[in-house]
C-alpha positions as CSV (number, residue, x, y, z in Angstrom):
1,M,104.1,135.6,109.8
2,L,102.6,132.2,109.1
3,R,101.2,130.5,106.5
4,S,97.6,129.4,105.6
5,K,96.7,126.2,103.7
6,T,96.3,127.7,100.6
7,G,100.0,129.1,101.3
8,K,99.1,132.8,102.1
9,F,100.9,134.3,104.4
10,Q,98.8,135.7,107.6
11,S,99.5,136.9,110.8
12,K,99.3,134.7,114.2
13,K,96.5,136.5,115.5
14,S,94.4,135.9,112.6
15,F,95.7,132.3,112.2
16,V,95.0,131.6,115.8
17,K,91.0,132.8,115.5
18,Q,90.7,131.0,112.3
19,F,91.8,127.9,114.1
20,K,89.4,128.1,117.0
21,A,86.7,128.7,114.8
22,Q,87.3,125.6,112.8
23,E,87.6,124.1,116.5
24,S,83.9,125.1,117.5
25,K,82.5,124.1,114.2
26,R,83.8,120.7,115.0
27,N,82.4,120.6,118.3
28,I,79.0,121.2,117.3
29,S,79.2,118.9,114.2
30,V,80.5,115.9,116.3
31,S,79.1,114.1,119.3
32,H,82.2,114.6,121.6
33,P,84.3,117.4,121.3
34,V,87.6,117.3,119.4
35,D,89.7,118.0,122.5
36,E,88.5,114.7,124.1
37,P,90.4,111.6,123.3
38,I,88.4,109.2,121.1
39,T,88.1,105.4,122.9
40,E,85.5,103.9,121.1
41,D,87.4,103.1,118.1
42,H,90.7,101.2,117.6
43,N,91.0,100.6,121.3
44,Y,94.1,98.6,121.1
45,V,94.8,99.0,125.1
46,H,92.3,96.9,126.3
47,A,92.2,93.3,125.0
48,N,88.7,92.5,123.7
49,T,87.0,89.5,124.6
50,Y,84.5,87.2,122.7
51,P,82.4,84.5,123.9
52,V,83.1,81.2,122.5
53,F,80.9,79.0,120.4
54,S,80.9,76.0,118.5
55,D,80.0,75.2,115.2
56,S,77.0,73.1,116.5
57,D,75.8,76.1,118.4
58,L,75.0,78.3,115.0
59,E,71.7,77.3,112.8
60,L,72.3,79.5,109.8
61,G,69.3,81.3,108.7
62,A,67.0,83.9,109.7
63,S,65.6,81.6,112.6
64,C,68.6,82.0,114.7
65,T,69.6,83.7,118.0
66,I,71.6,85.1,119.8
67,D,72.2,87.3,123.2
68,P,73.3,90.5,121.7
69,S,74.5,91.4,124.7
70,L,77.3,88.6,124.9
71,N,79.4,90.9,122.2
72,G,79.0,94.4,121.6
73,D,82.4,95.2,120.2
74,W,81.3,94.6,116.7
75,K,81.8,98.4,116.8
76,T,85.5,98.3,117.2
77,G,88.6,97.3,115.2
78,R,88.9,96.6,111.5
79,R,87.6,93.6,109.4
80,V,88.7,91.8,106.4
81,V,85.4,91.9,104.2
82,E,84.7,90.6,100.5
83,L,82.6,93.1,99.7
84,Q,80.7,91.1,96.9
85,A,80.0,88.5,99.4
86,L,78.6,90.6,101.7
87,A,76.3,92.5,99.5
88,Q,74.7,89.6,98.1
89,Q,73.7,88.8,101.6
90,M,72.3,91.7,102.7
91,F,68.7,91.2,102.4
92,C,66.2,89.5,105.0
93,T,66.1,86.0,104.3
94,S,62.7,85.9,105.7
95,C,61.0,88.8,103.9
96,D,63.5,89.8,101.2
97,A,63.7,93.5,103.2
98,R,67.2,95.2,102.6
99,L,69.3,95.0,105.8
100,H,71.7,97.7,107.3
101,L,74.8,97.5,108.8
102,T,73.7,100.2,111.3
103,D,71.1,97.1,112.6
104,I,74.1,94.8,113.6
105,E,73.4,93.6,117.1
106,S,76.2,91.0,117.6
107,E,79.2,89.6,115.9
108,R,80.8,86.3,116.0
109,R,84.6,85.9,114.6
110,Y,86.2,83.1,112.9
111,G,89.9,84.0,112.6
112,L,89.6,87.1,110.2
113,G,86.1,86.0,109.1
114,S,83.2,87.0,110.8
115,I,79.2,86.1,110.8
116,L,77.2,89.4,111.7
117,F,73.9,89.2,113.4
118,I,71.7,91.9,111.6
119,R,68.4,92.4,112.6
120,C,65.4,93.1,109.7
121,Q,63.7,96.1,110.5
122,N,60.5,95.2,109.0
123,S,57.8,95.4,111.6
124,V,56.0,92.6,110.6
125,C,59.3,90.4,110.3
126,S,61.8,91.6,112.8
127,S,64.1,88.2,112.0
128,L,67.9,87.9,113.1
129,N,69.9,87.2,110.0
130,D,73.4,86.0,110.1
131,V,75.7,87.6,107.2
132,K,79.1,86.2,106.4
133,T,82.0,88.7,105.8
134,G,83.5,86.5,103.5
135,K,83.2,83.4,101.3
136,R,83.1,80.1,103.1
137,N,84.0,76.8,101.4
138,N,83.0,73.7,104.1
139,G,82.5,75.5,107.1
140,T,85.5,77.5,106.6
141,F,86.2,80.9,105.7
142,D,88.5,81.5,102.3
143,I,90.6,84.1,104.2
144,N,91.8,81.6,107.0
145,S,92.6,79.1,104.5
146,K,94.6,81.5,102.4
147,L,96.4,83.3,105.4
148,A,97.1,79.9,106.5
149,L,98.5,78.8,102.8
150,E,100.8,81.7,102.9
151,F,102.2,81.1,106.4
152,Q,103.3,77.8,104.8
153,I,104.7,79.1,101.6
154,F,106.9,81.7,103.9
155,E,108.0,78.7,106.0
156,A,108.9,76.4,103.2
157,F,110.8,78.8,101.6
158,T,113.4,79.1,104.9
159,I,115.2,75.6,103.6
160,F,117.0,77.7,101.4
161,E,118.5,79.7,104.1
162,P,122.0,78.1,104.4
163,A,121.8,79.2,108.4
164,S,118.4,76.7,108.6
165,F,120.7,73.8,107.2
166,P,121.1,71.1,109.6
167,V,124.4,71.1,111.4
168,N,125.1,66.9,110.9
169,I,125.1,65.7,107.5
170,S,123.2,62.6,108.4
171,D,120.1,64.5,108.6
172,L,120.6,66.0,105.2
173,P,118.9,63.4,103.4
174,N,115.3,64.0,104.5
175,Y,115.8,67.8,104.9
176,G,113.3,70.2,103.1
177,T,111.3,67.6,101.2
178,S,108.0,68.3,102.7
179,Q,108.5,72.3,102.5
180,L,109.7,71.5,98.6
181,S,106.6,69.6,98.3
182,T,104.7,72.7,99.4
183,L,106.3,74.8,97.3
184,T,105.9,72.8,93.8
185,S,102.0,72.3,94.7
186,H,101.5,76.0,94.9
187,Y,103.4,76.7,92.2
188,T,102.1,74.4,89.6
189,S,104.7,75.0,86.7
190,F,107.5,73.0,88.6
191,D,107.3,69.1,87.9
192,D,107.6,67.3,91.3
193,D,109.9,64.8,90.4
194,I,112.4,67.1,88.5
195,T,112.6,69.7,91.2
196,L,113.2,67.2,94.0
197,Q,116.1,65.3,91.8
198,E,117.6,68.8,91.7
199,W,117.3,69.4,95.4
200,S,118.9,66.3,96.6
201,T,122.0,67.2,94.9
202,I,121.9,70.9,95.5
203,K,121.3,70.5,99.1
204,Y,124.8,68.6,99.6
205,I,126.3,71.8,97.3
206,I,125.3,74.0,99.6
207,F,125.8,72.2,102.8
208,N,129.6,71.6,101.8
209,N,130.6,75.2,100.3
210,F,128.0,78.0,101.1
211,R,126.8,77.2,104.5
212,H,128.6,80.6,105.6
213,L,126.8,82.7,103.4
214,S,123.6,84.7,103.5
215,P,120.6,84.6,101.0
216,A,121.4,87.0,98.9
217,E,124.9,85.6,98.7
218,L,123.8,82.2,98.0
219,I,121.5,83.3,94.9
220,K,125.0,84.9,93.6
221,E,126.9,81.3,93.7
222,V,123.8,79.2,92.4
223,T,122.8,81.6,89.6
224,P,125.5,80.1,87.2
225,M,124.3,76.8,88.2
226,K,121.0,77.4,86.5
227,D,121.5,75.1,83.7
228,Q,122.0,72.3,85.9
229,F,119.4,72.9,88.5
230,V,116.9,75.0,86.9
231,N,113.8,74.5,89.1
232,I,115.7,75.3,92.4
233,V,117.2,78.1,91.2
234,K,114.2,79.7,90.3
235,L,112.5,78.6,93.7
236,I,115.5,80.4,95.1
237,E,115.0,83.7,93.2
238,I,111.5,83.7,94.1
239,S,112.2,83.6,97.5
240,S,114.2,86.5,97.4
241,V,111.6,88.9,95.9
242,L,108.8,87.6,98.1
243,P,107.4,90.8,99.8
244,V,107.0,89.9,103.4
245,S,104.9,93.1,104.3
246,S,103.8,96.5,102.8
247,V,106.4,98.7,104.5
248,E,108.3,99.6,100.9
249,C,104.7,100.7,99.5
250,E,103.8,102.5,102.9
251,R,107.1,104.4,102.9
252,G,106.6,105.7,99.3
253,F,103.2,107.1,100.1
254,S,104.8,108.6,103.2
255,R,107.6,110.0,100.9
256,Q,105.2,111.0,98.4
257,N,103.3,113.3,101.0
258,L,107.0,115.0,102.5
259,I,107.5,115.7,99.0
260,K,104.0,116.8,97.1
261,T,103.3,119.5,100.1
262,N,100.5,122.0,99.5
263,L,103.2,124.4,98.7
264,R,104.4,122.4,96.2
265,C,101.6,120.9,94.5
266,K,102.0,121.8,90.8
267,S,105.0,119.5,90.4
268,S,104.5,117.4,87.4
269,T,104.0,113.7,87.8
270,D,107.7,112.7,86.0
271,T,109.3,115.3,88.5
272,L,107.7,114.0,91.3
273,D,108.7,110.5,90.3
274,H,112.3,111.6,90.3
275,L,112.1,113.2,93.3
276,M,110.9,110.0,95.1
277,R,113.3,107.6,93.3
278,L,115.9,110.1,94.9
279,G,114.5,110.1,98.3
280,L,113.8,106.6,98.5
281,S,116.9,105.5,96.8
282,V,119.4,103.2,98.8
283,F,122.5,104.4,97.1
284,L,125.5,106.2,98.9
285,A,125.1,109.8,98.9
286,K,128.7,110.6,98.5
287,T,129.1,108.2,95.5
288,S,126.1,109.6,93.9
289,A,127.0,113.1,94.4
290,Q,130.2,112.3,92.9
291,N,128.8,110.9,89.7
292,W,126.0,113.5,89.5
293,H,129.4,116.2,89.3
294,A,131.1,113.8,86.7
295,V,128.0,113.9,84.1
296,S,128.1,116.8,81.9
297,G,126.6,119.8,83.2
298,S,124.9,120.7,79.8
299,L,122.1,118.0,80.1
300,T,118.3,118.2,81.6
301,V,118.0,117.2,85.0
302,K,116.1,114.1,84.0
303,D,118.9,112.9,81.6
304,K,121.4,113.4,84.3
305,Y,119.4,111.5,86.8
306,T,119.2,108.8,83.9
307,K,122.8,108.7,83.5
308,V,123.7,108.5,87.2
309,T,121.3,105.6,87.8
310,N,122.5,103.7,85.2
311,I,125.9,104.1,86.7
312,M,125.0,103.4,90.1
313,L,122.9,100.1,89.0
314,S,126.1,99.3,87.2
315,L,127.8,99.7,90.3
316,S,125.8,97.5,92.5
């Protein structure tokens, strides 16, 4: 016996019959059979090639021209788009008629930004309009500038890793000066001169005493010095919590889908929250089980879970 999507039992024969009927409907409603591989979207196997243009080749406005056959890959892949900036440009600059994304003829890419060339469907006009996928400042897409800045900030934080320190003490006076300036420029709450003065002292302490430590161990050692090196310790703490990717968020969504299935869809928000925390917990299973049994059995699951969590946090 098998279960349907609603959780009801049904025979294997009935399930197969229903599945084939659904597949048949899909084949009719889409332009390609469902059993054929879809190759026209997100094709990461073959590298996309784009024509190379200089900025002087492009005259912004409805009069610009470009051979659409040069770039037909705008239909594939993903884009970083600022919706408000895009929506404000979806009008023909000649006749003010509405433009549609389905009328894109070509695309010119600039890093993560793009210029879409959209043909006006007004038979009197038929102008080719250039539409930017995001805001530009002095000809540069803001998304590219922000990405470059983020890379600089992540690279600047590496000066706090003991393994990145120079081998010879003679190279230490100039170590991390430019990177620290990048951080203080980004985090405006830090005073440049005071932070640089703190860094010129604490880097010798790290070099002589903590070079063998990991970044996590270094934080424990420098935290007691917070009164003396307020700014540097704050920057080290910031470096320890910077999310380098969205893996943790994606892992949370995956865990939620594993817990809250079609057969378990009536769980309350609190119950789902507790189950997800247990599922994503990095605590040792054996220690958690011992603490669970050590807590009084007369408590509710919620109270019991709260006490066990507090115990584990105090041990970490």
